[in-house]
C-alpha positions in Angstrom: 26.8 -5.4 4.3 23.9 -3.2 5.0 20.4 -4.0 7.3 17.2 -2.7 5.9 14.7 -2.1 8.5 11.2 -1.2 7.9 8.7 0.2 10.7 5.3 0.9 10.4 2.7 2.5 12.8 -1.1 2.8 12.3 -3.9 4.6 14.0 -7.5 5.0 13.2 -9.7 8.4 13.3 -11.0 8.6 16.8 -14.4 6.9 17.1 -13.7 4.6 14.2 -13.3 1.3 14.8 -11.0 0.5 11.9 -8.4 2.8 9.8 -9.3 3.4 6.2 -5.4 2.9 5.5 -4.4 -0.3 4.2 -0.4 -1.6 4.2 0.4 -4.8 2.3 4.1 -6.2 1.9 5.4 -8.2 -0.9 8.8 -9.9 -1.8 9.7 -8.9 -5.2 10.2 -11.5 -7.6 13.5 -10.2 -8.6 14.8 -9.8 -5.3 13.9 -7.3 -2.5 10.6 -6.1 -1.2 7.8 -3.5 -1.8 5.4 -1.9 0.7 1.9 -0.5 -0.8 0.5 1.9 1.5 -3.3 3.0 0.3 -5.4 5.6 1.8 -8.9 5.3 0.8 -11.4 8.2 0.5 -13.1 9.0 3.7 -12.9 6.7 7.0 -14.2 3.7 8.5 -15.4 0.5 7.0 -16.4 1.9 3.6 -12.4 3.6 3.0 -11.2 0.5 4.5 -13.0 -1.9 2.0 -11.7 0.4 -0.7 -8.2 0.4 0.5 -7.8 -3.2 0.6 -9.3 -3.8 -2.6 -6.7 -1.4 -4.1 -3.7 -2.5 -2.0 -4.4 -6.3 -3.0 -4.5 -5.4 -6.7 -1.4 -3.4 -6.6 0.2 -6.4 -4.9 -0.8 -8.7 -7.3 0.7 -7.1 -10.2 4.1 -6.7 -8.4 3.9 -10.3 -7.6 3.4 -10.8 -11.4 6.7 -8.5 -12.1 5.0 -5.5 -13.2 7.1 -2.5 -12.4 6.2 -0.1 -9.9 5.2 2.8 -12.0 3.1 0.3 -14.4 1.5 -1.0 -11.0 0.3 2.3 -9.9 -1.1 3.2 -13.2 -2.9 0.1 -13.5 -4.4 0.5 -10.1 -5.3 4.0 -10.8 -7.2 2.7 -14.1 -9.0 0.2 -12.5 -10.2 2.7 -9.8 -11.1 5.3 -12.4 -13.1 2.6 -14.5 -14.6 0.8 -11.2 -16.0 4.0 -9.5 -16.6 6.2 -12.9 -14.0 8.9 -11.4 -16.0 9.5 -8.3 -13.7 8.1 -5.8 -10.2 9.1 -5.1 -7.6 7.3 -3.2 -3.8 8.0 -2.1 -1.1 5.5 -3.3 2.6 5.0 -2.5 4.7 2.0 -3.3 7.9 1.7 -1.4 10.4 -0.6 -2.9 13.9 -1.9 -2.6 15.0 -3.4 -5.6 17.9 -5.9 -5.2 18.2 -5.9 -9.1 19.0 -2.5 -9.8 20.4 -1.8 -6.0 18.1 1.4 -5.5 15.2 2.6 -3.2 12.2 3.5 -5.3 9.3 5.5 -4.6 5.9 5.8 -6.9 3.9 8.2 -5.4 0.1 9.3 -6.0 0.0 11.5 -3.1 -0.2 15.3 -2.2 1.7 14.7 1.0 5.6 14.7 0.5 7.8 12.1 1.5 10.9 12.8 3.4 14.6 11.3 3.0 17.0 11.8 5.9 20.9 10.9 5.6 24.3 12.1 6.5 23.9 15.0 4.3 20.6 16.4 6.2 17.0 16.3 5.1 15.4 16.0 1.8 12.0 16.8 1.2 10.2 15.3 -2.3 7.2 17.4 -2.7 6.5 17.4 -6.6 2.8 18.1 -7.1 1.1 14.3 -7.2 -2.4 13.8 -7.5 -4.4 10.9 -6.0 -5.5 8.2 -8.0 -9.1 7.5 -9.4 -10.4 11.0 -10.3 -8.7 12.0 -13.7 -7.9 9.8 -16.4 -4.4 9.1 -17.4 -2.9 10.1 -13.9 0.7 9.2 -13.7 2.9 8.3 -10.4 5.9 10.6 -9.5 8.6 8.3 -9.3 11.8 8.5 -7.4 15.0 6.6 -7.3 17.4 6.7 -4.5 20.5 4.9 -3.6 21.1 2.1 -0.9 23.5 3.8 1.4 24.3 3.9 5.1 22.3 5.9 7.7 19.6 6.8 5.1 15.7 7.1 6.3 12.8 7.3 4.0 9.6 8.4 5.7 6.2 8.0 4.1 3.0 8.8 5.6 -0.7 9.5 5.0 -2.3 12.9 5.0 -3.7 12.2 8.6 -0.3 12.8 9.7 -0.4 16.2 8.2 -3.5 16.9 10.0 -2.4 16.5 13.5 -2.9 19.4 15.7 -5.6 20.9 13.3 -8.2 21.2 16.1 -6.0 22.9 18.5 -4.3 25.3 16.0 -0.9 23.6 16.1 1.3 22.3 13.2 3.0 18.9 13.5 6.0 20.5 11.4 7.0 17.2 10.1 10.2 19.0 8.0 11.4 20.8 11.3 10.8 17.5 13.4 13.0 15.5 11.1 15.5 17.7 10.3 16.8 17.1 14.2 16.9 13.6 13.4 20.6 12.2 14.4 21.0 10.1 11.2 24.8 9.4 12.0 23.7 7.6 15.3 21.9 4.8 13.4 18.6 4.8 15.6 16.4 1.9 14.4 13.3 2.6 12.0 10.7 1.8 14.6 12.2 4.3 17.1 11.7 7.7 14.3 8.4 6.1 13.3 7.1 5.9 16.7 8.7 9.2 17.9 6.8 11.0 15.1 3.5 9.2 15.7 3.5 10.2 19.5 4.2 13.5 18.5 1.0 13.7 16.2 -0.9 12.1 18.9 0.1 14.5 21.7 -1.1 17.5 19.0 -4.3 15.6 18.7 -4.7 15.4 22.5 -4.8 11.4 22.2 -7.7 11.5 19.6 -6.5 11.5 16.0 -8.9 13.8 13.5 -8.0 11.5 10.7 -6.6 7.9 9.9 -2.7 8.2 10.1 -0.1 5.7 8.6 3.5 6.1 9.0 6.2 3.7 7.1 9.9 4.2 7.6 12.6 2.3 5.8 16.1 2.8 7.6 19.4 1.7 5.7 22.0 0.9 8.5 25.1 -0.9 8.7 24.7 -4.7 9.3 25.4 -5.6 13.2 26.4 -9.2 12.0 27.4 -11.1 8.9 24.5 -13.3 9.1 21.9 -13.2 6.7 18.9 -13.8 9.0 15.5 -12.1 8.0 13.0 -11.0 10.7 9.6 -9.9 10.5 7.6 -8.5 13.5 3.9 -7.4 14.0 2.2 -6.0 16.9 -1.7 -5.6 16.4 -4.1 -4.5 19.1 -7.0 -6.8 19.3 -10.2 -6.7 21.5 -12.0 -10.1 22.0 -15.4 -10.0 21.5 -17.7 -10.7 24.3 -20.0 -13.4 23.4 -23.0 -14.1 25.6 -22.7 -17.4 27.7 -25.2 -19.9 26.6 -27.8 -21.1 28.6 -27.2 -25.1 28.6 -30.7 -25.8 29.7 -31.5 -24.3 25.9 -29.2 -26.8 24.2 -29.7 -30.1 22.9 -27.2 -32.9 24.4 -25.3 -33.1 21.5 -24.6 -29.5 21.4 -23.1 -29.4 25.1 
C-alpha cells in the first residue's frame, strides 16, 4: 500500500492582488487524478483570467477521458487560435494514472521539473516551449513508476526568478539534492521549505507569481482507504461602509 500526497503553495507577485497562476485538480475517469498548472503571460487580473480559462479547458478535456498529451495539444490549439499567436502561457499536467500505474507529466514549460527518490535527484529539463505562440506545439511527456519515497516537484518560472533583485540564485537543484527522501517527510513540508527559501531570497517581496506542486509517494501509514483533501487560503474580508439607517426605507432595515 502506498499513500500519495500532493501539496501546493502559491504566492502572487509583490504588489499584485492576485496570482496569474491557476491550479486545478480532477479525478480521472479511469482512476487516479490530475493536476493542471497554468501560468498566464504577465501578472495580475489579465494573467489570471487567461490561466483560469486554459486550466478550465484542460480539466474539461481530461474529465471527458482525453489523454494528457492530447489535452495539452488541444489547449495550445485553442490559445493559438483564440489569441492569434500573440499570447503565451506555460502548462503542466501532473497525473497519477491508476490504470497504467504510472505518474505522468506533460510539460509545456521551459522550467524543468525534478524527481527525488532513494537513488538521488533527477532533473527533467528537455527543451520545452510555452503554448500559444507557434503552431503544432507539443508537450514533453514523461512517465515515472509509482514507487515509495518518490517526490515530484513542479513549479512556475517565478520560483526560478527568486533572488534576481539581490543577485542571488535559488539553486533549486542543489537544494533538492539534499532532501532526504528515505525519511519519508511529507509533500507539504518539502513545498513549504522550498517556498520559504524563495521568499527569503526575494526579501519577502516576490518578483513574480510563484506556484509549487509537490507529489510524494510514501508507504501507507494505515490500511484504511481514506482520502483526505485540505485547503488553506488566505482571505481578507472586504470592508463595507455601514449604511445610515436614516436613509433606508423601513422594509430595508
